[in-house]
C-alpha positions in Angstrom: -0.1 -0.1 0.1 2.8 2.2 0.7 4.6 1.6 -2.6 1.1 2.3 -4.4 0.7 5.3 -2.4 4.2 6.7 -3.2 3.6 5.8 -7.0 0.7 7.6 -7.2 1.7 10.7 -5.5 5.3 11.2 -6.0 6.2 9.1 -9.0 8.8 7.6 -7.2 8.5 4.3 -9.4 8.1 5.6 -12.8 11.5 4.8 -13.6 11.3 1.1 -12.2 8.0 0.7 -14.2 9.6 1.7 -17.2 12.0 -1.0 -17.2 9.6 -3.4 -16.0 7.8 -2.8 -19.3 10.7 -4.8 -20.9 9.7 -7.8 -18.9 5.7 -7.4 -19.4 5.8 -6.8 -22.9 6.4 -10.3 -24.1 3.8 -11.9 -21.5 1.2 -9.4 -22.7 2.1 -10.2 -26.4 1.9 -14.0 -25.4 -1.2 -13.5 -23.6 -3.3 -12.1 -26.6 -1.6 -14.6 -29.1 -4.6 -17.2 -28.6 -7.1 -14.6 -29.4 -5.1 -13.6 -32.7 -4.9 -17.2 -33.5 -8.3 -18.3 -33.0 -9.5 -15.0 -35.1 -6.7 -16.3 -37.9 -8.0 -19.7 -38.0 -11.7 -18.5 -38.1 -10.5 -16.4 -41.1 -8.9 -19.1 -42.9 -11.5 -21.5 -42.5 -14.1 -19.3 -43.8 -12.1 -18.3 -46.7 -11.0 -22.1 -47.3 -14.8 -23.0 -47.1 -15.8 -20.4 -49.5 -13.2 -21.6 -51.9 -14.6 -24.8 -51.5 -18.0 -23.7 -52.4 -16.9 -21.9 -55.2 -14.7 -24.6 -56.7 -17.8 -27.0 -56.3 -20.1 -24.5 -58.1 -17.4 -24.1 -61.1 -16.9 -27.6 -61.4 -20.5 -28.1 -61.8 -20.8 -25.2 -64.2 -17.9 -26.8 -66.0 -19.4 -30.3 -66.3 -22.7 -28.7 -67.6 -20.7 -26.6 -70.2 -18.4 -29.6 -71.3 -22.0 -31.6 -71.5 -23.4 -28.9 -73.7 -20.1 -29.1 -76.1 -20.5 -32.5 -76.5 -24.2 -32.3 -77.5 -23.4 -29.6 -79.9 -20.6 -31.5 -81.2 -22.8 -34.6 -81.8 -25.4 -32.4 -83.4 -22.7 -31.1 -85.8 -21.5 -34.6 -86.6 -24.9 -35.6 -87.1 -25.8 -32.9 -89.3 -22.7 -33.6 -91.4 -23.9 -37.2 -91.9 -27.1 -36.2 -93.1 -25.8 -33.6 -95.5 -23.6 -36.5 -96.7 -26.8 -38.6 -96.9 -28.8 -36.1 -98.9 -25.8 -35.7 -101.4 -25.9 -39.4 -102.1 -29.5 -39.1 -102.6 -28.9 -36.8 -105.3 -27.1 -39.2 -107.5 -29.9 -41.9 -107.4 -33.2 -41.6 -109.7 -34.6 -44.0 -107.1 -36.9 -42.9 -104.5 -35.1 -42.5 -101.2 -35.8 -42.3 -97.4 -33.6 -41.7 -94.3 -33.7 -44.4 -91.5 -32.2 -44.6 -88.0 -30.3 -47.4 -86.4 -32.1 -48.8 -83.6 -30.1 -52.0 -82.5 -27.3 -54.2 -83.6 -26.9 -57.9 -83.6 -24.4 -59.1 -81.0 -24.2 -62.7 -82.3 -20.4 -63.6 -83.2 -19.6 -63.1 -86.8 -23.2 -61.8 -87.7 -23.4 -58.4 -89.2 -27.0 -57.5 -88.8 -28.7 -54.2 -87.6 -32.3 -53.1 -87.0 -33.7 -49.7 -88.4 -36.8 -47.6 -87.3 -38.5 -48.0 -90.7 -41.0 -50.9 -91.2 -43.9 -52.1 -93.4 -45.9 -48.8 -92.1 -43.3 -46.8 -93.9 -43.1 -48.7 -97.1 -40.1 -50.8 -96.3 -40.3 -54.6 -98.1 -38.0 -57.4 -98.0 -35.2 -57.2 -100.3 -34.9 -53.5 -100.2 -31.5 -52.2 -100.7 -29.8 -50.0 -97.8 -26.9 -47.6 -98.4 -25.2 -44.9 -96.7 -23.2 -41.9 -98.1 -20.3 -44.0 -99.4 -21.8 -47.1 -100.8 -24.0 -50.2 -100.5 -24.6 -51.2 -96.9 -27.0 -54.4 -97.3 -30.4 -55.3 -97.9 -33.6 -55.8 -95.4 -34.2 -59.6 -94.9 -37.4 -59.2 -92.4 -40.0 -56.2 -92.1 -42.0 -55.7 -89.0 -44.8 -52.9 -88.9 -42.4 -50.3 -87.4 -38.9 -51.7 -87.8 -36.7 -53.9 -90.0 -33.9 -56.1 -90.0 -31.1 -55.4 -92.4 -28.3 -57.8 -93.6 -25.2 -56.1 -94.1 -22.7 -57.0 -97.0 -20.4 -57.8 -94.4 -22.6 -60.8 -93.2 -21.2 -64.3 -94.0 -24.5 -64.9 -95.7 -24.4 -61.9 -97.7 -23.2 -62.2 -101.4 -23.6 -59.2 -103.8 -23.2 -59.3 -107.6 -20.6 -56.8 -108.6 -18.2 -55.5 -111.4 -15.0 -54.6 -111.8 -15.2 -50.7 -113.1 -11.8 -50.7 -114.8 -12.0 -54.0 -116.3 -15.6 -55.1 -116.6 -14.9 -58.4 -115.0 -18.0 -59.7 -112.9 -17.6 -60.8 -109.5 -19.2 -62.0 -106.4 -18.7 -60.0 -103.1 -19.3 -62.0 -100.2 -19.0 -61.0 -96.4 -16.7 -63.0 -93.8 -18.0 -61.3 -90.7 -15.7 -58.1 -90.6 -16.8 -54.8 -91.1 -13.5 -53.7 -92.7 -13.2 -56.7 -95.3 -15.1 -58.5 -98.1 -14.0 -61.3 -100.0 -14.4 -61.4 -104.2 -15.3 -64.8 -105.6 -15.2 -66.3 -108.9 -12.1 -64.4 -110.1 -9.8 -66.8 -112.2 -6.2 -66.7 -111.2 -5.5 -65.1 -114.7 -8.4 -62.5 -114.1 -7.5 -59.0 -114.9 -7.8 -57.1 -111.6 -5.5 -55.0 -109.6 -5.1 -53.6 -106.2 -7.2 -50.3 -106.1 -9.9 -51.4 -108.6 -13.3 -50.0 -107.6 -16.0 -52.6 -107.4 -19.7 -51.7 -107.7 -23.1 -53.3 -108.2 -23.6 -55.0 -111.4 -27.5 -54.9 -111.3 -27.6 -58.5 -112.3 -30.5 -60.3 -110.7 -32.4 -57.0 -110.4 -31.7 -56.9 -106.3 -29.4 -54.3 -105.9 -29.1 -51.1 -108.8 -26.3 -51.1 -110.8 -23.2 -49.0 -110.1 -23.4 -48.3 -106.3 -19.9 -48.3 -104.7 -19.2 -51.7 -102.9 -15.5 -51.9 -102.1 -12.0 -51.2 -103.3 -9.8 -54.1 -103.9 -7.0 -54.1 -101.4 -5.0 -57.3 -101.5 -4.7 -60.3 -104.4 -3.2 -63.8 -103.8 -2.4 -65.7 -106.9 -1.3 -69.2 -106.1 0.0 -71.3 -108.7 -2.0 -74.4 -109.5 -5.1 -72.6 -107.9 -7.7 -71.8 -110.5 -9.1 -68.9 -108.4 -7.3 -65.8 -106.9 -7.8 -64.7 -103.4 -9.1 -61.1 -103.4 -9.7 -59.0 -100.5 -11.5 -55.6 -100.5 -12.2 -52.8 -98.2 -16.0 -51.8 -98.2 -17.0 -48.3 -99.3 -19.6 -48.0 -96.7 -19.1 -47.2 -93.3 -19.9 -50.6 -91.8 -20.1 -50.3 -88.0 -19.7 -46.4 -88.1 -22.9 -45.0 -89.2 -26.5 -44.1 -87.5 -28.5 -43.0 -90.3 -28.9 -45.0 -93.5 -30.8 -44.5 -97.1 -33.6 -46.5 -98.0 -33.9 -47.2 -101.8 -37.2 -48.3 -103.5 -36.2 -50.3 -106.5 -38.3 -49.4 -109.7 -38.1 -53.4 -110.2 -41.6 -54.4 -109.1 -40.5 -58.1 -109.1 -38.5 -57.7 -105.9 -41.6 -57.3 -103.9 -43.6 -59.8 -105.8 -40.5 -62.5 -104.5 -39.6 -61.7 -100.9 -38.1 -65.3 -100.4 -35.5 -64.4 -102.8 -33.9 -61.8 -100.4 -33.2 -64.3 -97.8 -29.0 -64.5 -97.3 -27.2 -65.6 -100.2 -30.2 -65.0 -102.4 -28.1 -62.3 -104.2 -25.7 -64.7 -106.1 -26.3 -64.9 -109.7 
């Protein structure tokens, strides 16, 4: 009490208090650190949570934009395919109609698809099917609202064809692969070369003439073998299409003889 009274009235301890400030200052600073730490952590947590929320919102927005971009790209690709089909239809004098793929047959070595055109749409057994690049196949079964198409790559398919360069008549048959066909009936000495374009011959009246079928890619001639082994690459985008064209053949006999449209019925 005496020290407090002396300090208040006579300022006798001012100098001592001044020097004691050096010892008290670190303690005072240490005492306020927890409060400052709590305030700093609160700000950091709030900022972190805000960043997380903004990041999630940006991720959702980016996902929506990416999905929209993919849809836009798909629409552009579909429009390009439809334009190609329309350009292909300009080169034929027959009636044509666009059809869309519904499903595919997943059985091994089977090359068949189902399209969304049936009897109600005028489709018929034996009707040729093409894409923007060439012949795809023919309808072998018709339902009320859908039809089954036998692709030219199916092992049961055989199409009468002709070599545009030499005029050689051949038979293009499927082997169960979308990237290769085989040409039959070519003698070992036949005038055929790699790169020759093969088109429909029109024989049999099933397929209209002069539609691209394939391009010769390999020829194997074995001495003593009367026939050449010829491989060709299909002109149509087998397995890479969603829209196709149906052709109404002007030959009325095709409709009158639906049984002839079964696999291998196209052989001359």
